[in-house]
N, C-alpha and C positions, 0 to 999 in steps of 0.2 A: 504494500500500500504506500506507494511513493510517488511524489509529483515528478514531472519531467526534470526538475532541477534537484531532485533528491531532498526536498524540504519537508515532506510529510511522510514520516515513518510510522510503523505500527506502534512504536513506543510513544510517539507524540500523540497519536490518536487516543491511546489509552489514558495518557495524562489529561487530555482534553475531555475525555469521558468523565474523569474524576472532577474536572472543573464544572462540567454540566451538572453533575450530581450535587455539588455544594451549592451551586447557584439556584437550581430549581427547588432545593429543600426549603428555602425561605418562604416559598409560596404555600407550603403545606404544614408549617409548624403549628398553625392555629387549630387544625382539625381535631386532634385528640384532646385538646385542652378546652374545647368549647364549653363543656359543663362547668369547668373551673372558672372560666371568664364570666359565664352567666351567673354563677353563684356570687362572684365578686361584685358585679354591678347590679344584681337583682333583675336580670332580664330572662325572658322565657326562652325555651329551646328554639322556637320558631324565629324569634328576633335575633338570638345569638348566632344561629346558623347563617344569618345574612353576612357575617364577617367573611365567610368563605366566598360568597358571591362578590363582595367588594374587592377582595384580593384578585379575583379572576377578571373583574371589570377593569381594574387597574392594569393587569397584565395585558389585556386586549388593547387598551389605550397605548401602553408602552410599545407593543408590537407595531401599532399604526404610526406612532410618533417618532420612535427611535430606531427601529431596525432598518428602515429604508436608508438611513444615513450611512449604513455599512457599504452601500454602493458609491458613496461620495467621499469618505475619508478612511484612514487606516482603521480597520476593525478592532485591532488590539487596543488602540488608544480610546476608541469609543467604549469598549467593554470596561476598561479600568475606570473611566469616568462614571459610568452607570453603577459600578460596584461601590464607588465612594458615596454616591447619593443614596444607594440602597442601605448602606450602613447607617446613614442618618435616619432613614425610615425605621430601621430596626430599633435604634435607640429611642425614637419617639414612641414606638410600641411598648418598649420596656417601661417607660416612664408615664404612660397614658393615665391622666387623672380621671377620665370618664369614658363611658362606652362610646360616645360619639367621637371623641378624640382618637380612640383606638381604631375606630372604623376609618377615619381619615388617614391615619398613619399606615394602616394596612393597604389602603388604596395607593398611597405614595410608594410603599414598598413594592406592591405589585407592578407599578409602572416601570420600575427599574430591575425587575427580576427576569428580564428578557434576554440576558446574555447567552443562554444556550441557543437561542434562535438566531444569534449572530455567528456563533461557533459552527453550528451544523451546516449552513450553506457554504461557509468558508471551506470546511473539510470536504463537503460533497463536490465542490468545484475543483478541488485539487486532486481528488481520487480518480483513478482510471475508471472509465465507464463500466467495465465488467466487475469492478469492486466497489462501486458506489453504494449499492444496497448493504454490503457488509460493513463499510465504513459508517454509514448512517446507523446501522444496527448496533455497532459498538457504542456510539454516542448515546443512542436511546437506552442502552443498558445502563449507562451512567445516569441518565435521567430517571430510570426506574430505581436505581440505587438511591437517588436523591429523594424520591418519594418515601422509600424505606427509612432513610436517615431522618427525614423530616418528621415522619409520623412516630417512629419508634423512640427516637431521642426526646421528642417533644413530650410524649406521654410519660416517659420515665422521669425526665427532669421536672416536668410540671407537677407530677404527683408528690415528689420529695422536696422540691425547692420552690414551688410556686410557678404560676404561668409566666410571670415577668422574667424569671430566670431563663426561660426558653429563648426569649428574644435577645437576652445578653449572650447566650451561646451563639446565636446567629451572627453577632458582631465578630466574634472570634473566628467563625467559619469564613466570613467574608475576607478577613485579613489573609488567611491561608490561600483562599481562592485567588486573590490578587497576585500573590507570588507565583502560583501555578500558571496563570495566564501570561504574566510577564516573561516567564522563562520558556514556555513551550509553544505559544501561539505565534506563528510567523507573522511578520508585518505584511500588510497587503497594500496594493496600489488601488486607487479609485478606478472603478469601471464605468463611471458616469461623471460628467461635469455639469449635470443639471442642478440649478439652484434648489434649495430645500423646498420651497412651495411647489415647484414643478415636479420634484420627486414624489411628493404626496399626490399631486394630481395624476401622475402616471400610474398610480395604483389602480384607479378606475379603468384606465385604458387596458392594463394587463388583464383585469378581470373580464372586460368585454371581449378581448381578442382571443382568449384561450378557453375553449370549452372544457378541456381537461382540468384547468385550474378551477373553473366554476364547479365542476362535478366533485373535485377534491374538497372544496370548501364546504359543500353541503353535506357530504358523507362525514367529513371531519367534525362539523358542527354537531351532527346528531350522535355520532359515536362517543365524542367526549362529553356530550350532555348526559348520556347513559352512565358513563364512568363517574361523572361528578355527582349525579343524583345519589349514588351509593355513598361516596365519601363525605358528602356534605351532611348526611343524616345518620351515619353509622354510629358516631359517638353517642348521640341522643338516644337511639334505639337500644344500644347495648347498656346504657345506664338505667333502663327500665327493667321491670320483671320480664322474664324469669332470670335474666343474667345479672343486672345491677353491677356492672363492671366499673371500676375506677379508671382514671385517665391513663395510669401506667399499663393496665391490662388492655385498654383500647389501643394504646400505642403499639403493643406487641402484634396487633393485627397487621401493622405495616410490614412485618417480617414475611408475610405471605407474598409480598412483592419480589422475594427472591426468585420465584418461579419466572416472572417476566424478565428479571435480570439475566437469568440463564438462557431464557428462550429468545431474547432479542437478537443476538448474533445469528442464531439458527433461522429466525424469521427473516433476517436480512438475506441470508443465502437462499432461502426458499423463494423470496421475492425476485432475486436475480434469475433463478431457475424457472419458476412457474409463472411469473408475470404479476403485475400489480392488480389487474382486474380480478384474478382468481383469489389473491390474498385478501382483497376487500370483502369478497363474498364469504370467505372462510372466517374472517374476523367478526363480521356481523352475525353470522350463524353461531359462533362461539358465545357472543354476547347474549343472544337469545337463550341459549341453553343455560348460561350462567345465572340469569335472573329467574329461571325456573328453580334453581337451587336456593336462591335468596328467598323465594316464596316459602321454603320449608325451614327457614332459619329459626323460627320460633319453636320448632319441635326438636331440632338438633343443631348443635354448634358446628358439627362437621359439614353439614350442608352449606352453612354460611362460609366456612373456610374454603370449600371447593368453589363456591360461587365467586368469592373475591378473587381467587387465583385465576379463574377463567375470565373474569371481567378484565383483569390486568392484561392477560394474554390477548384477548379479543381486541381490545382497544389498541394495543401495540401493533397488531397486524394491520389495522386500518390506518393508523398514523404513519407507520413506516412505508407502507405501499404508496400512500398519497404523497409523502415527501419525496420518495424516489422518483415518482413520475412527473412531478412539477419542475424539478431543478433543470432538466435539459430543455425546457420549453423556450427559455431565453437566457443564455449564459451570462449576458451582461447585466441582468437584472435579478440575480439570484436572491439577494437580500429582500428585494421588493416582492418577488414571488412568494418568499417565505412569510413576509409580512401579511400579504393578503390571505394566505392559507391559515396561518396560525392565529390571526385576528378572528377569523371565522370560527376556528376551533375553540378558542377560549371564550368567545361570546356564547358558543354552545355550552361550554362549561358553566358559565353564569346562569344560562337558562335552565340547564340540568339541575344545578343547585337549588334554584327557585322551585322547580317542579318537585324535587325531593323534599324540600321544606314543606311544601303544600301537601304532599302525599303522606307525610310522617304521621298525620292524625289517624290514618288507617293502618299504622304499624307496618310490619314487614310486607304484608300483601300490597299496601299502597306503594311502597318503594319498588317492589318487584314489578308492579303494573306500569309505573312511570318509566323505569329503566327499559323494560321489554318493549314498550311502545316506541321509545326513541330508537332502539336497536332495529326494530322491524321497519321503521320509516327509512333508516339508512340503507337497509338491505333492498327494500322495494325501489327506492330512488336509484341505487347503483345499478340494479338489473335493468331498469327502464332506460337509464342514460347509456349504459353499455350497448343495449340493443339499438338505440337510436344512432350511436356512433358507428356501429357496424353497418 
């Protein structure tokens, strides 16, 4: 996995996967500690779960506002700047005097948690075409590890040191991340000389010009919506009877993400071999099966464990296949292509979180119904769009 000038080795890709892990973890620290935050500020489960939605909205805005700049300036310098601002956001979360202040701080943090979406198109553009899926798969393994780190450490630290300490930990993680990026990410040259306002305007043109991009945006929106419906409500449901788990136990459910970490490189190789359309079908079908197991979660914890593992794997199939198929569409606009796609994905995450929060009143059956509906919509749209393209 080497660039023509030898600048991108497998070792560098692995280090950058670690960077993706530490960066994306900050978006998920709040999930296992939602009950602790709600108890601290006296807010209901439904209101507290909106913190997840605010982080995802911030992430979507950050994708739209900041990632396109990667086509205009050195991406390494852009990433380091965003990490510095994110550290300020984490400090504001740790010191939040009110629930409203915490919501605004998480929105700011979400805005600047987009560094993996600058790293991924950089690596995808440097990798050989027949190794692009594998390279993206390794980076997505890192992001999956970030989900695990964010949820597991957050639950453990929150239970024993309080939820504010979780955001203090994020500050230390950011410091390490900045060192990794500075030492391993190659400097890049601008691929566009468009002024910033025109860069943003060009996003609409990319969306209009490429049917493949439009299809990827819609399936990504729906698949991540299903994924987020689960994680935005899991802590609240597990805190209820019959489980009544604390934050540290809820955080341990993040360890289930090990399956998707192991699976991501394999998913990348299968995508290179079997094609992106097939993998999107496979991913959405796995999501549907997974929410069938979630429906049984109130009866047995093992059904929930299996459902969570399958949800992680199904979503990764859809995400990786979509990212692999959009980057070759216009090589000079890879950051902007990723912006359009990932903005749609995380808007889907915010919508899914909202759906999950609304469905939580019907307990596990409500969550299963919301997630399965989103997954089924993704599958149906993909099949229709693929048939029309052929």
